[in-house]
Each structure stands twice: as C-alpha cells, then as structure tokens.
N, C-alpha and C positions, 0 to 999 in steps of 0.2 A: 504493500500500500504506500511505500515511500514515494513512488513516482507520482501518485495522486496527491499526496501531501505537498510535494515539491511544486506541483502545478498550482495548487491553491495558494501557497505562500508567495510564489513569484507573481501571480496575477492579482492577488488581493493582499498586499503587504500589511494593510491596516486591519485585516480581518479579526473580528472579535474572537476571543478564545472559546466562548460558548458556541458561537456559530460554527467555528472551525470543527469543534468536537461533534456538533450535530451533523454537519455535512459529511465528515469522514465516517461517522456512525452509520449514516444511510448507505454510503458506498461500501462499507464493511458488511452490513447485514443483507443488502439487496443487490450487490454488484453482479452476482450471477443471474439475477432475474431480469436485468435490463436487456431487452431484445433489440432496441434501437436507441439512437441518440435522442429521439423525441420523448421517449419514456424517461430518460435521465433529466432532460430539460423540464419535463412536467414535475419531476420529484424535487429538484433543487434549483432550477433555473430562476424562478421568481425570487427565491430567497437571496441568491447571489446577485441578482439585478438590484435588489434593495440595498445591499452593502457595497456595491461596486463603486470605485472612485469615479470622479467626473471624467467624461470622455469615453467611458465604456458603455456603448449602447447595447441594445438587445442582441444585435448580430454578433458583437464581440463576446458577449456572455455565452451565446450559443457555440461559438468557436471553442471557448474554454471547455464547455460541456462535451464537445466532440473529442477534445484531447483527453478528457477524463475517461470518456467511453472507450477510446482506443487503448488507453493504458490498462483499463479493466479487461478488455478482450485479449490483449497481448500477454497478459500475465494473470489470467484468471485463476490459475492454480495457486498463486500466492495472494489472492485477493483478501483472504481472511486476515493477513498481516498488514493490510493497508490502513487500518483505522488506529494505528498507534499514535498517541498524543505526545507532543514534545513538552516535557516538564520544564518549569523555570528554574528548579533547584533540585538537588539530590533529596531523596526521601528515605528515611530509616523506617522500614516497615515494622520493625520490632517496637519502635516507639509509638507508631500509630495504633498498633493492635493492643497495646497495653490498655486494659480496661475496656476492651472492645465490646460493644453491645451488638449481639447478633441481629437484633431487630432493626438496628440503625442502618441507614444507607451510607456505605463507605465511599461511594464514588465522589461526592463533593469534596471530601478530604484529600483524595488523591489528585484531582484535577485542580492545580493551583492556577487561579485565573490571573490574567493581567489586570493592572490597575484601572484601565479605562472602562468607562460605563458601556453597557450593552447598547448596540444600535439596532437591535432586532425588534421588528414590530411583533408584539406578542400574539396579536390576532392572526396575522399572516402565518406566523410560525405554527400556531395551533391548526390553522386551515391546511397547511402543507402536510402536517403530521396526519391529520384526518384523511387526506387524499391518499397518502402513502399506505396507511393502514387498510383503507378500503380496497386498494389495489392488491395488497398482499392477501387479503381475505378472499378476493375473487380468484386469485391464482391458486390458493390452497383448495378452494371449493372445486375448481376445475380439475386439479390433479386428483383429488379424492374421488370425484365422479368418474374420471378416466380409469382409475385403478380398481374401484369397487364395482363398477357396472359390469354386467355380464358381457362377455366377448361375443359379438355378433359376426359370424363368419359368412362369407359370400356363399351362394348356392350354385350348383352346376345346373345348366339347362340345356335342352336339346330341341332342335327343330328339324323338320324333314319335309321335302317336297311331296305333295300328295300324288298317288298313282291310282287312277280310276280302275285300271285293269286289276291291280292287286286287291283293291277294296272290293270289287265285284266277286273275285275268286274267294276272298276270305268270307264274305257274307253268304255266298252260295254253298260253302263247305266243300268245294271241289279241289281246293289246294291241299294236296296230299304230300307235297314235296317237303323234305327235311333240310333242303338247302336254305341258307340265310342270305338274302340280298337286301342290303340297306343302301339306297342310292340317294345322292345329292342331299346330305344332311350336314347340319352345323352343330357344334357343341361349344358352349361357353361356360366359363367359371367367373361369375360376377360380370364385370365389364371386359374381361380378358377372353378373346376368342381363341379356342384351342384347335378346332377343326372347322374348315369352311368349304362347303361344296364337296365333301368327301364321299367316297364309295367304299363299301365293305361287302365282300362276297365270300361266304364260307360254305364250301362244298361239304355235304354230309360224309362223314368218315375220315376227313382230313384233320390233321393236328397242326394248328397254327401258333407260331410264336410271335407275340407282339413286342417289338423292340423300339427304342428311341431314348433320347436324352431325358434326364430327370426333369420333372415339372412341365412336360409337354402335354400331359393329359391321358396317359395310358390307363391309370386306375379309374379316372373319371369316365372314360369310354366304357370300361367294363361295368361300372355302376349304371350307366345309362342303358346298356343292353339288359342287365339283370332286372332293372325296374320297368323294362319295356317302355321307357320314354322314347325309344326308337322303335318303329313298327317291326314286329316279328310275328309270324303266324302263330295263332293261339294254340295250335295243336303241338307246337314244339316246346318241350319241357326244358327249362333253364335252371341251372344250379350254380350259384356264385359262392365260392368258399371265401367268406370275408370275416364273419363273426365266429368267435369260439363257442363251443357248446356250453349251454348253461349248466351250472353245477347243481345236481340234485341227488336223490337216492337211487337213480337208475344205474345198474351196472354198465360198464363200458360196452361190453358185447351186446347187451340188450338195446343200448342206445343206438348202436349201428343198425341192428335188425329193425328197429322201429321206423327207420326212415324209408323202408319199403312199405308204403301205405297200402298198396294192393294186397300184399301178403298178410299184413297185420289185420286188415278188415275181413279178409276171408277166414283167417284163423279165429277171429273173434266171433264171426257169424256161425262158424262150424261148432264152436264151443257152446254158444247159446242154444242152437238147434239140438245138439246132442243132449244137453241138460234137460231141455223141454221133453224130448222123447223118453229119456230115462225116468222122468218124473211122471210119465203117463198123461201129459197135457198136450200131446201131439194132435194135429188136425188132419193128418193123413198126407199132407203135401211135403212134409219135412224130408222124407226119403229121397224124393226126386231132386229137391234143392241141395241136399247133402252130396248127391252124386255129381251135380254140376260143380259144387265147390271142390270136391276131391279131384275132378278132372282139371279144373282150373289151377289148383295147387300143383298138380303133377306137371302141367304145361309150363308153369313158371319155375319149376324145380325148387319148390319151397323147402323140401327136405334137405337140400344141399346148402341152403342159405346160411345156417350157423357156421358150417365149415368154411364157406367163402368169406364170411365176415371175420372169422378168426384168422384166416390167412392174411387178409388185408391189415388187420390190427398188428399181427406179428411182424409183418414186413415193415410197418411204421414204428416198430420198437416196443410194442406192448407184449410183455411175456404173459404166460398163462395166468399168473396171479393178478397182474394188473388188469387183465380183461374182465376179471370178476369184481374189481374195485368199483365203488360208486363214482360217478363223474365229479362230485363235489370234492373228492380227495385229490384231484389232479390240479396242477398249476396251470396258468394261462397257456403256456407253450404246449403242454400235453393236451389241453382241451382243443387247441387249434389243430393238432394232429388228429384228434377225434373227429373234428368237423371235416377234415380231409378224408378220413376213412369213411364217414357217412356218405360223402359225395361220390367216392369211388364205388361204394356198395350200391347206391341208388341208380347209377348208370343213366343220367339224364341225356336227352338228345343233344344238348349243348352244355358242356362243362366249362365254366370260367374259373381260371386259377390265377391268383395274383401273388407272385413271388412265393410259390409253394415250398421252395427249398430253404427259405429263410428260417423256418421253424424246425428243420430236419438236420440230423448229423449225416456224415458221409455215408454211413451204412444204409440209412433210410433213403437217402437220395439215390443210391445205386439201385436199391430195390424198386423205387418209384419209376426210375428210368425204364427198367425192364418191364414193369407192369403196364405202363402207358403205351408201350410199343405195340401191344395187342389190343388197344382200346378200339371199340367198334364204332362209336358215334363221334361227334365233332368236339374238338377241344380248342379253346382259345386261351393261351397262357401268356401272362406277362412274366418274363424272367430276364435276369442279367447274368445268368450262369451259362457261359458259352458251351461247356461240355454237356450240360443238361439239354440245351436246345439242339445240339448236334445229335444227341441220342433220341430225342422225342419228336421234334418238329419235322413235318413233311413240307411245310411252307412257312415263310417269314413275311410278316406285315411290318413295314417300316413307317413309323409315325414321324414326320418332319415337315416343316414349312406349311403347317395347317392342313396337311393332306396325308393320305395313306397310300403307300406303294406296296404292291404284292410281288413276291419272288417265290419261285418254285425251288424246293430243296431245303437242306438244313442250313445252319448258320454260316458254316464255312463257305458253302456255295453262294449264299446271299452276299457275303463280303466280296467274293470274286466278281459276281455279276454286277453288284452295285458299283464297284470301282470301274469296271469295263463300261457300264452304262454312263457313268459320269464323264469318263474320258471321251466317249462318242458324242455325248451332249455338248461338251466343251469344243470338240473339233467342229461339229456342225455349226455351233454359234460363231466360232472364229471365221469359218469359211463364209458364212452368210454375211458377217460384218465386212469382210474383204470385198465380197460381191457388191454389197450396198455402197461401199466407198467408191468402188470402180464406177458404178452407175452414176453416183452423185457427182463425181469428177466430170463426167460427160455432160450432165445436166448443167452444172455450174459454168462449164466452158462455153456451151452453146445456147444458154438460156435466152439470150437476146439476139440470136442469129436467125433471121427470118427464113433462111433456106433450110435450117435444121429444126424448125418449130415442130413439125409433125413427129420427128424422131424424139425430141425432148418430151413431148406429150406422151409418147409411147413408153419412154423410160419411166416417167412419173407414175403411169398406171401400173407398170411392172413392179415398182417399189411398193405401191399400195397393196398389191396382191400377194406380196411375199409374206409368209407366216412369220409372226413375231416370235423369234426364239429368245430365250432368256439365258443369261450366263449361269453357270453352275453355282448353286447356293452351297458354299463350303461351310460346314459346321466349325465353329471356333474350337481350337485345340484346348483341351482341359490341362491346366497346369497346377501342380501342387509342389510345395517345398516345405520341408521340415527344418526349422532353424537348428543349426548345429555349431554355433560359435562358442564351444566350451573346450576346456582343456582335457586331453586324454589322461586317464589315470590307470594304474596297473591293477591286475586281478589280485585277489578275488573281488568281483563286483557284486554278484548276487548269487547266493546258494542256500540250499536246504540240505541239512545233514541229519540222516536217520530220523526223519520227522514222522510222527503219528498224529492223525487228526480224526476227530469224530464230532458230530453234533449230538449223537446218542451213544452212550458207552456200549450199548449192545450191537452197534453197527459202526465199524470203523471205515471211513472213506479212504484213508491212506495208512499204510503201515511201512515203516522203515524206508520212507521216501527220501532219496538223495539225488538232487539235480543241481546244476550250476549253469550260469550264463555270464558272458562278459560283453564288452562294448563291440566285439566283432560278431556276436551271435545273431543268427537269423533262424529262429526256431518256430516251428508250427506244431501246435498240440491238437491231436484229433482223438476221437473216441466217441462212444455212444452218449446220448444225452443222459445225464444222471451219473456218469462215471466219475465226475469230480473235476472237470476241466476248469470251470469258473472258480471253484473252491481253491484249486491249486494257485490260480492267479492271485486270489485275495491273500493267500498265505505268503506268496512271494512279495506282495506289496506291503505286507505287515498289517493288513486290515483284520486278519484272523490269526490268533496265536496258536502255535502247535501244542498239542497235549503233551508230546514228548519230542525231543530233538531240538535242533538249533537252526534259526534263520540268521544268516549273516548278510549284511548289506554294507557296501562301502560308504564312508561318511559323506562323500561328495555325490552320492547317487541321488538323482532327481527323476522320479518316475512320472510319466504321463500315461493316464489310464483312459481307454475308450471302452465304455460299458456296452454290453449287448443290448441293454434296455436304456440307452442313452436318452431317448425321448422323454422318459419319466424324470430325468434330471434337468430338463429344460423348462423354463417358465414360458408356457405357450401363449400367455396373454400379452406379452410385450414383444418388441421387435428384436432382431438379432443385435443391432447396435446397442440398444438399452441393456440387453442381456450381458454383453461384454463390459459395458460401463459399470454395471452393478458388481460384476465378478472381479473386475480389475479397474477400480476407480483411479482418477488422477491423470488420465490421458485425454487427448483431444478426440473429437468425433472422427476427424480424418484418419487418425491412427486405428480406431476401431474399424472403420470402413476398409482401410487398406488390409487389415488382418483378415476380414471376411472376404474381401475380393481375391485374396490369395487362394481361397478355396471355392471360388466360383459363386459366392453370394454377394452380388454387386448391384448397384443401381437401386431400383425400386424394391428388389427382394430384401435388401438390408433393413428397410424400414417397415416392411409388412409384419403383422403379428406372426410369430413363429408357428402358431397353430394352422395358418393358411398355407404354409409351405408343404411341398411334397415330402415323402419319406426320405428320398435322397438328399434334398435340400436341407432337411433337419440334420441329417448325418454330417453334412458339410459344416453347418453351424457348430456342431459338437467338435469337429476336428479343429476349427478355428479357436474354440474355447480351450481345448486341450493343449494346443501348441503355444498359446499366448505366453506361458511362463517359461518357455524354452527348456523342456526336459532333456536329459541325456540318455534316457532309456524309456522305451515305449512298451506297454503291455496292452494289447488290443484284443478285445473279445468280440468276435464276429464283425470286423470293421467293414466288410463288403455288403452287409445287408442293406438293401434299398438303393445302393449305388448303381448307376448305369455303367455299361462296359467301358466307355471311354474314361470315366472317373476311376474305375477299378484299375485300369492300366496306368493312369497318371499316379494313383496311390502307390502302385507297385514300383514305378520308377522313382518316386520320391523316397520310398523306404530304402531302395537299393543305394541311393545317393547319400542317405543319412549316415553320419559317422558314429552314431551310438548303437546300443544294443536293442534287439527287438524279440519279443516273445508274443506270438499271436495264436488265437484259436480261430479256425476258419473251416468252412465246408466247401469253399469254392476251389475246385481242383486247379483251374487255370491260374488263379491268384497264388495258390500254394507253390505251383511250379515256378512262377515268376520270381517269388521273393525268397522262399525258404531253402536253407541249406541243411537243416536238421529236421527230422520228423519224430515227434514223441507221441506214443500211443498211450492213452490213459485208460487202464482197465485192470480189474482184479486188485484194486487197492494199491496200485503202484503205477509207475510210468516207465515204459520201455522204449528204447531208441531203435527205430527201424533203419537198418543200414542201407537197404535197397530203396529207400525213399517212398514216394507215393505209389509208384507202380507195384512194388511189393505189397503195400498195404491193400491196394485194390484187389490184387490176386487173392490175398488172404480172405477178404470179405466175400468174394465170389465163391470161393471154396466152401465157406461157412453156409452160404445160401443153398448151395447144392446139397450139402449134408442135411440141412434142415428142411429141404423140400420147398423153399420159397420161390425158386426160379423154375 
C-alpha cells in the first residue's frame, strides 16, 4: 500500500491525518472490489475534491484516482499492506497497554494526529461512508446469491426434418425394418450447436464405434437417441447403459434375470395358473393357457436363462458368491457392471454403450471384447480405447465439425482411410484453387476487351458453376506438459518393505508386500477390481498406514495424485478458474488460465461451471489442478478414463518426457504400451512383476478364460 500512500502524500501534501487514514482504510478494505476507476472515484473522489489544494479541478482528482486504481491493480497481492499509517513519533506498546481496558477503542491512541484542525465536512464524510457500505452490502448479497443458489445447467435439445414417407410407414405399422436412419437432424446443448444437418445410418447387426474429441457431443447424441428425441421406429427396442443399478434386497443374479420382462411375466402367469389349478379354483381354460406358456418359454429358452446370466456376470468379474449378494452390498462401480450385465442379458435391438471399459479391469475388458464379437443386433458404442474398438467395431462414426462421417472397418482402418480421404480432399481443393486462379487471371486480363467479352462471360459462368470445395479442417494438436524443474535426488525414493494391510483383521488385502520405485520408474499396476490396486497406491502415498512393515519415502519426495473418482473432488458449481484460485490463492487470473490452457481448457471453457463440462474436460481440469504444485512423482489411478484418443496420446508423450517417477493403474492397453516399462500384477494379497510385459499378461488371462469356460 506504500505506493498508494506515496501518491496521496505527493498530490495532497496538506492532507489531514484523519482523512488520510480514512482514504487509505477504504483502499485497504475494498481495493480488490474496485472493478473500474469510476467505482474508486465514487468511493473517495468527492472527499479528495473537498480537500484538494487550489488549482486541482475534478479532472485532476480523477487522474489521481486513476493512478491509485492502477497501483491497486498492479500490486493487488500486497494491497492489504497499503493502509499502513505513518506515525509522528515512536510508540512503546508496553506503555500503552498498561492498564488497558479491553472494552476501550485502542485505535485513537495509536493514531497520533497532526496538530491542524480537520477540514473534512462531517456530513459528506458520513454520506460517503453510507454509499460505500451500501455498495459492499450489495456485493456481498450478490456473491451469496451466486454461491447459495442452485446451479442451473443448460439442457440438450434435438430437432429433425420431418419425413412424410417414414411417418406414413410408422403409422400404418408396415415398417418392419430394424435399421436406424436418422436424417438431417440438429443437436444443441444450450446455445452451443453440437450437430447441424447430420445423418446417422445404423444397419441392423453392425457394431458401430462413435469417436471424436472431448466435448463435441458424443454422450449427448446417445442420450438423444435413448430418449427418442430423434425419431426411431417404435418397434425397435433401445437400451442405454448410463445409470447404475439401484441398491436393494434383490440378489445380483436375480436382478439380471428380471430385466427379461417377457420371461418374468410368463413365469409369473404360469405360477398363478398352477396355484389356481392346485387349489381347485380352475375354470377349465387354464390347461390350454399353460400349454401356450410352456411353448413360449421353450421358444425363448427360458430354462437356459440363469446359466446365460451367470456366464455374463462371471465374465464381468462376479464370482459365485457375489452373484448371490444383494445389489445394495455393491459399490457404485460394481453396480455399473451390473447395469452392463443386465443390458447384455436383455439383448435389445439397439444397444448404446458409453465408455463401457471405464468401469472394467483388463480381464473384464478382454472378456467383453470376445462376447460382443458374437452380438446379433446393433451396437453403438462411445469408446476411446483403441484396442477395444479394433476388437469390437465393424464400422466407425467420426463426430467432427458439427457432422458425422461413417467409415467401414475397425479403428485402424478408419485412421488409414481418414488420412487418405483428407489428403485427397486437400489435393482436390488445391487443384481447384489453381484452376480458379488461372481462370481469374484470364478474366482480369480481358475484362475490358470488347473482342474477348463473350469469352470473359463464358469464364465467369464457368466459375459460378464450379462446386465450392473447402480446405481440410485440421483438428488442433493436443499438447500436455508436466513441469519438471526440480533437482534429481538419489534412491531410495519410495518403497514398501514387508508390508501387511487389512481393513478387516479376518481378511488381509496384502501380506509381506515389498515394492520400490525411483525417479526413473514407469510402472503400470493391473489386476482385477477389488484386488487392492487403489489401496496399494494410498499406502504408497502415506494416506493409509501399514498394519505391519515399513513405508519409506525420500524427504524431498513430492507426490501428485490423480484419483479414479477425481470428479467427486471437484467443486462442480464454480468455474475451473475459480477452482484453481481457491486451491492455490495469490496468483493472477492469467496464471490460472495459462495453467488450464496447458491442458486444453481455454477460452470460454475456463469460465463455465465445471458441472457443464464433458467427462474428458473435467479430467483435464483435474490434471491442471494436480500439476499446479509441480510434483516430482506422479501416482495416477485410471488417468485415461473419459479422455479422447488424441489426449491419451498427448498424456503418454508428456509422461515419457517427464523427468520424475510414475506409478499408474490403467486398463487401456495402448496407453500401457506407450508409457510403461514395468508391469505389476496385483493378486493373491501380493504384487508380482511380469517380465514379459502386457503380452504375457494377456496370454495368461486368455488361458484362464478357456479353463473357466468363459470364451
């Protein structure tokens, strides 16, 4: 605040001590609240004009206010120290506090006033204080309303051009096709257009992978299809795996069986009719109806349903004991698996899956890949797992530039075809541009030549008839960088020695666990869900204490942690900029925006409520928050969840360039191969290193599936 005090002293050398204290007090308490120089003039300008020496008009006082405002803006971080008052003489605090009455106001005794009389108009001073207080009250009321009010999120909407032919077929009941054709439709999220004039064609029996950058509207499109906001024939059944199964007393196996409503209703009716016949209350028609029910049950193979449901649950990681547990006993992740199992068992005509591998471990993903390869009806799946799409998809739909482009083949074929298509498009565009320039040169040369007038007119018509080709829309490259400006230090960096751990003494998660990592480590931890991967990470970080054994960490170790459930740790009601400002106060907004921009959260995204961001964008905000403190060792729990493929590749490159250590848990095979040099398998209450890497681990899982009969 010294700069503000200097300005006041130099411009108003005869300023009364009381006025000086009052003005600096306002600048001290409200300096950060002034959004413009007009507000500062409103607060203190009239008062300064009152005490200004002769020759200082209103414009000169405003210039002084502008200088004060600039000083506050340039040094806002030190604004709280700007209200120091220059004393006329040294003060012995011990003497002042002798016999101090706590109820008395000490301030007048500390502020030794100059001998001159006050020149302040008391009424104007009171009026200025009242104005300032009213302004502060309004600001506080506005802030409280903003923070306490419920967050209102924008809603997605869809519109579609009407087709009389399809409407007639639908109303007449003649449309028996299970193909889905949605033509000329738009999808918006609030005021933001996601798709414009798009077409989507899904042939029955094909498996479509929907890919595209984060935040472009893939999940929104699935929701619009599932809610039938886009026209889909009513005889086509749709199932969207989005919500986890509600927890109640129903056993997991029974919960899966109940989703086959046809089977359940037939069994219920059969039970009621049998009970009526056995009780002697039959009307004579029960026998015929029971015969129909038995025939129908045989037709849908109802007797094989429990075995089929059990195989699906086992493939997704539910052992025999877990299949008999009630749904309320499972965590959210396992209930999402249960929802996926119900969808696979129900076999809808159109199955919509949104990032199904996010909730699965490597073993379950491998099983799901094999299971979906024999799927009979249509699948539309959003996934950023390259290997999963290569194994499952027969077609790829690419969402970009507000439209959908379809490609035949798996993801690798899509990448090759897309690159070739883009090259051809660019070549055609450049060739046409050269042709246009050649014609234009002729037109410009002979435009005013009467002998060539007909030729010029012919060339102009030719230009008008040429189709308008557009240059290739190149997607911006995703860049990530993990700060690594720290000193290297020698091992041991982080290790566990003969560690035992349990939540319940009757069930140990780890026994005699010994692992170590250093600043050169690139370690991936795999294993079934529930094997203890996340628990081991928390022991390594020191969040959980071993029951027995030792955790050793270097004194200079600084760990950055990315949680699998990072969204739960973000305040969804505020913007990403506000989130960083609260977590790391004392920096400018430009610094927070630069940090977020390093992870692709820039422009308008940085000031939108976090709740309105896509899953991948929320993950980027979490990365920006994690790296703000510049750790030298990262522990990442499923970092690729929700990220698009370009961002996953950028993340892999950034981790490879990082000079510190890395331990991560991931199910993404491509990401594991890009980053990791060591593979740890978490199973049987310990951790084993696989020398043959991911290929060996994959072969082990396939052999297990064959032995257990899941393939």
